[in-house]
C-alpha positions as CSV (number, residue, x, y, z in Angstrom):
1,M,-34.0,17.3,-7.7
2,R,-30.4,16.0,-7.6
3,F,-29.1,13.9,-4.7
4,T,-26.7,16.7,-3.5
5,E,-29.7,19.1,-3.5
6,L,-31.6,16.8,-1.2
7,V,-28.6,16.5,1.1
8,Q,-28.4,20.3,1.3
9,R,-32.2,20.7,1.9
10,I,-32.4,18.2,4.7
11,P,-30.3,19.4,7.6
12,G,-28.4,16.7,9.5
13,I,-29.2,13.7,7.3
14,S,-26.4,11.4,6.4
15,Q,-25.8,10.3,2.8
16,R,-26.4,6.7,3.9
17,M,-29.7,7.5,5.5
18,L,-30.8,9.6,2.5
19,T,-29.8,6.8,0.1
20,R,-31.9,4.3,2.1
21,T,-34.8,6.6,2.3
22,V,-35.0,7.5,-1.4
23,R,-34.7,3.8,-2.2
24,H,-37.7,3.0,0.0
25,L,-39.7,5.9,-1.4
26,E,-38.9,4.7,-5.0
27,R,-39.9,1.1,-4.0
28,D,-43.2,2.5,-2.6
29,G,-43.9,4.4,-5.8
30,L,-43.6,7.8,-4.2
31,L,-40.7,9.0,-6.3
32,T,-38.9,8.2,-9.5
33,R,-35.1,8.0,-10.0
34,T,-33.7,9.0,-13.3
35,V,-30.0,8.3,-14.2
36,H,-28.7,10.5,-17.0
37,P,-25.9,8.9,-19.1
38,E,-23.2,11.5,-18.4
39,V,-19.8,11.5,-16.9
40,P,-20.0,11.7,-14.0
41,P,-23.5,10.2,-13.9
42,R,-26.3,12.6,-13.0
43,V,-29.2,11.2,-10.9
44,E,-32.4,13.1,-10.4
45,Y,-35.4,12.3,-8.1
46,E,-38.9,13.4,-8.6
47,L,-42.2,12.9,-6.8
48,T,-44.7,10.7,-8.6
49,A,-48.4,11.6,-8.8
50,T,-48.9,9.4,-5.7
51,G,-46.0,11.1,-3.9
52,R,-47.4,14.5,-4.7
53,T,-50.6,13.6,-2.8
54,L,-48.5,13.6,0.4
55,I,-47.5,17.3,0.1
56,E,-50.7,18.7,1.6
57,P,-50.9,16.2,4.6
58,A,-47.1,16.7,5.2
59,V,-47.6,20.5,5.3
60,K,-50.6,20.2,7.7
61,L,-48.5,17.9,10.0
62,A,-45.6,20.4,9.9
63,E,-48.0,23.3,10.8
64,W,-49.5,21.2,13.6
65,A,-46.0,20.6,15.0
66,V,-45.1,24.3,14.9
67,D,-48.4,25.2,16.5
68,H,-48.1,22.6,19.3
69,N,-44.3,22.9,19.9
70,P,-44.7,24.9,23.1
71,D,-47.0,22.3,24.6
72,I,-44.7,19.5,23.5
73,E,-41.7,21.2,25.0
74,R,-43.6,21.7,28.3
75,S,-44.6,18.0,28.4
76,Q,-41.0,16.9,27.7
77,A,-39.6,19.1,30.4
78,S,-42.2,17.8,32.9
79,Y,-41.5,14.2,31.9
80,D,-37.7,14.8,32.2
81,V,-38.1,16.2,35.8
82,K,-40.1,13.1,36.8
83,H,-37.9,10.6,35.0
84,P,-34.3,11.8,35.3
Protein backbone atom coordinates (compact mmCIF):
# COMPACT_ATOMS: atom_id res chain seq x y z
CA MET A 1 0.00 0.00 0.00
CA ARG A 2 1.27 3.46 -0.80
CA PHE A 3 1.82 6.10 1.89
CA THR A 4 -1.05 8.28 0.63
CA GLU A 5 -3.37 5.27 0.80
CA LEU A 6 -2.38 4.74 4.43
CA VAL A 7 -3.08 8.40 5.24
CA GLN A 8 -6.53 8.10 3.67
CA ARG A 9 -7.37 4.87 5.51
CA ILE A 10 -6.34 6.12 8.96
CA PRO A 11 -8.62 9.03 9.88
CA GLY A 12 -7.01 11.85 11.82
CA ILE A 13 -3.40 10.68 11.59
CA SER A 14 -0.81 13.28 10.66
CA GLN A 15 1.82 12.54 8.04
CA ARG A 16 4.49 13.00 10.70
CA MET A 17 2.92 10.44 13.04
CA LEU A 18 2.34 7.97 10.22
CA THR A 19 5.94 8.34 9.06
CA ARG A 20 7.21 7.66 12.59
CA THR A 21 4.88 4.70 12.99
CA VAL A 22 5.81 2.98 9.73
CA ARG A 23 9.50 3.47 10.50
CA HIS A 24 9.04 1.77 13.87
CA LEU A 25 7.03 -1.06 12.30
CA GLU A 26 9.72 -1.52 9.66
CA ARG A 27 12.41 -1.59 12.35
CA ASP A 28 10.40 -4.18 14.29
CA GLY A 29 10.14 -6.37 11.19
CA LEU A 30 6.39 -6.00 10.88
CA LEU A 31 6.38 -4.33 7.48
CA THR A 32 8.65 -3.78 4.53
CA ARG A 33 9.21 -0.54 2.66
CA THR A 34 9.91 -0.69 -1.07
CA VAL A 35 11.07 2.38 -2.99
CA HIS A 36 10.48 2.18 -6.74
CA PRO A 37 12.95 4.16 -8.88
CA GLU A 38 10.42 6.44 -10.54
CA VAL A 39 9.91 10.18 -10.77
CA PRO A 40 8.42 11.02 -8.39
CA PRO A 41 9.58 8.09 -6.25
CA ARG A 42 6.87 5.57 -5.41
CA VAL A 43 7.07 4.00 -1.96
CA GLU A 44 4.99 1.00 -0.95
CA TYR A 45 4.54 -0.71 2.40
CA GLU A 46 3.59 -4.32 2.98
CA LEU A 47 3.10 -6.45 6.06
CA THR A 48 5.75 -9.10 6.58
CA ALA A 49 4.86 -12.66 7.57
CA THR A 50 5.33 -11.63 11.20
CA GLY A 51 3.20 -8.53 10.68
CA ARG A 52 0.39 -10.62 9.20
CA THR A 53 0.25 -12.66 12.43
CA LEU A 54 -1.09 -9.50 14.12
CA ILE A 55 -4.18 -9.27 11.93
CA GLU A 56 -6.28 -11.79 13.85
CA PRO A 57 -5.46 -10.41 17.34
CA ALA A 58 -6.03 -6.84 16.11
CA VAL A 59 -9.44 -7.78 14.71
CA LYS A 60 -10.33 -9.51 18.00
CA LEU A 61 -9.29 -6.39 19.94
CA ALA A 62 -11.37 -4.17 17.65
CA GLU A 63 -14.39 -6.46 18.09
CA TRP A 64 -13.92 -6.38 21.87
CA ALA A 65 -13.78 -2.57 21.80
CA VAL A 66 -17.01 -2.37 19.80
CA ASP A 67 -18.75 -4.87 22.06
CA HIS A 68 -17.67 -3.08 25.24
CA ASN A 69 -17.98 0.50 24.05
CA PRO A 70 -21.25 1.16 25.92
CA ASP A 71 -19.66 -0.03 29.20
CA ILE A 72 -16.58 2.09 28.57
CA GLU A 73 -18.67 5.19 27.81
CA ARG A 74 -20.69 4.68 31.02
CA SER A 75 -17.48 4.32 33.03
CA GLN A 76 -16.02 7.45 31.46
CA ALA A 77 -19.17 9.46 32.16
CA SER A 78 -19.23 8.25 35.77
CA TYR A 79 -15.56 9.09 36.22
CA ASP A 80 -16.00 12.54 34.67
CA VAL A 81 -18.83 13.36 37.10
CA LYS A 82 -16.64 12.38 40.06
CA HIS A 83 -13.49 14.10 38.74
CA PRO A 84 -14.53 17.33 36.99
